[in-house]
C-alpha positions, 0 to 999 in steps of 0.5 A: 646451681646445685652442689656436687659430690665426689663419692670414692670407694677405695681399697689401699694396697700400698699405704706409703704411696697412698699417704703421699696421694692423700697429702697432695689431694686435700689441698688440690680439692680445697683449691677447687672449693671442695671440702670433705664430708666423710673420709675413712670413717665408720661405715656399714656395707649394705650392697656391692663391693666392700672397700674399707676407705670411703670418701665424700667430698662436696664441691660448689658445682659439678663443673668444679668437681670435674675441673678438680679431678682433671687439674694438674694438682689433683693429677699429681696426687693421683700419680701416687694413688695409681698402683697403690689402690683400687678405686671407684670414684664418681661425681654426682650432682646434688638436688636443689 
């Protein structure tokens, strides 16, 4: 089964509220077997909309990644990100 990846592009508008999100999101992601591969590091914008925070998280499967997003722990974290950020988030399945 191929791994899956969350890819998020984020513009934070409220640092304090987004900090609460980040504190809760990490454990919620880990609970579903996820781990961060990139998190707000240096980047080069080549195309599309520039967002200063870029995140890649790896999960054991697409199903695990989606279950994490819809799970109660991550949705609790998301309650702090809503209104505190502009985000694009997708799940992409890797190749075997």
